[in-house]
Steps between C-alpha positions, in 0.01 A plus 500: 500500500870446554696441819436691819766693692463597864755764601596614848374848590861606557560440127223748419662759728841441346375537144301812590812653652694433180223666298532811714880516505595406145447725203618254234464133421556254787528122479526241772434146616197336658600234754282233656372145469291320241230245566263304278209740555667838547828679566599695810715814466678590824742771384608716208840653434604749234794451268811684632598800292829501316729786589557594137141442388270768365123517513374179341203449276318180416692465174840586653469281809825320588361145497836342583528706818142419603534126442835484682336662801224238485756220489683625805185564699383146425814376676403692813166320529463190719280208401141595426584849378575586138492783250140486376537774241543873443329828566544811287400854598456727200241726343553315171187311400491144634467355149825668396695332781388144423788418267761625747344315794469181298869516411591554865303207642638258240858628541482461877349152476780386269770653720373372835395154380843446342644493853240257638635148536173343611250332269178690421186358660162450336333732751747788450324827413637639175314833491698821552316819597540857374344799671469834319434805719419847377656741755244773427174308499628205713321265264652152502493242222599143594591241238679166492718309254564126492880501496516136387311585183712710258183603317315603816296817475397731786201383703304715747537422869330612819703715744383570855657636818450339840650539846692222670556293186782300658413546868422131550743342256676186620879489531688177424870484579781247516876474542695283260861386494660540157803299388559524126799410285473653154758428224655780296599486131860479385498855366404689810551845350204444270217652703220349293663159513533509876151638555343220296710240677394621845138529388498137389635391837243711681219357287579151629488631857178692430342177375588337833336787686184481288469123548573518874243430770362805683380462857285782637503520878646148497230346278473403133170662409280394207546734205142629504477552876446857619768649724253718685257225602408544865641853512290801590422734214748787446754339731863493392653156481870420531610158381835320507608272218767237446632392162614139477721461194561164334835477323512372144579132450825595332731641762722795418805283574397267215509778242824552308530808283771734382483844658716800578404526866203491731284723713394374841205678657444413863296644782147553629226714349174637632211465258156656528170506311180696550154368413180694441211429736250384234507130593873439435585141416795292621605439140534874435689557824750227415551633146565858613741395775704273272522772237629745758770251604612456139482870417688631802793265438528508121476874453769565758730235354466665161603841627788358698625351176500845345699638793759222473541551127539873551761444768697257283506739206663761722777260597542256209863430578434376849165331437645162407722502808197480726413143585204593714313822566275520806250777557262603773168557333192710577206419717134547423326783683124555506323834505129524582270674257323753717148367461268321737641160413809281541642555148871578467744565219866403526851629432850358546780636717866438425744461788665834424171692489301680766124496536485853362606368159225239514237762580627723218454224245152417630398865481641542151363184343161487674443869578421431864615665821709259708668540839777267613292386796231380258729235353478137604865393521452188712408242238851440361837534667794688354744249349848456642804311373640273769819299531312176432389635162856583403665178621309279258684649199881480473676836482208710387493869432236623741287805441321596820196719502585712198244553227634669185353839417227429243563597139216723383373543149449864415163444339336358812687689771375446852255230393783268397691580817205373701499177301839408646349499847208292383673219317777363717436167664367472853726205584754563773797400283592470136805330358630569151753226431730448202562145387 
């Protein structure tokens, strides 16, 4: 027998509702957490429909649209949550959907993992799940693919529903000050060149995060120790962590390299990870928290780069006249998943946006109902540019609180627009400096 999947009862209700409402093919994501023994599915969300799309079939499914949605949703998931796989609702025979589902899980794995700057761990689960549902008979067929094996074939898996899947999950959180100086290439207008250059700089920082010391509630716990030891069964646990980062032996001031500028990312971030209640280990908690720190910074830096490049292309003549560009950047906002547990998803709010725009993106990307009062806006402060920030640079051109309107590709529509809000850095200030 293959892997086992335990899904929240709310997932069953959501999928049943889709079976009743939809007359054609429906695809979507399964979100949760993997463990060595089994996986836990806490929510499902359908793929948003394109305005110009027609009724899709298995053979005509827009795989690029589906995988882009998966990539953006993965950026809305704090540590401990990930896209586990796909569901498909269709009266087409399950065997006839295998090829399509296999292509989807491998495409999503390649797309999402290409943005990960952390090193894979030996205990990482590499199985991705697919769930086929017949809307008429409600028969479900669950299979998995090993996404690290290109020759992997479908294997049967066990799928069960259960109430309160994440009701007693532990929450681990920390605040971390970020102060990064990333060099830029000479030819800044080359987007690929700049993206690779920033990614290399971020990889060095990510290595520091991974090798840092993690204190949980002020203690360095043995890797195999259980976090829930001494806790009553089915009791939620909230833990606070500290990351102690050791700088590389070679200081940044000792490095001499030719570059066309630099990006300085400074500020404080709030990081969070959730852990299943099946004897969670300190090693797993530390890994998930560190990965959330790396992910929430790097993905937002990448999107901010795209915004800057877009802005420069609109004003090429004046771009080289700017010695320094300073921007107020978005804060991370958490939104609870309405279950019986502590699990939240996240979104990012720019300084020129209201909470209504945040709730609209959450509703569109995750197909959930969100009220503004549900949002947790207290974890990160809105950034502000102060006089002390400006005085350190001679005669700068200051840009205060303005975020350029995102450029949207026609083929991905609203999905790409949401990506702009997901990818800008959480740091309170960013400097783009010409040399």
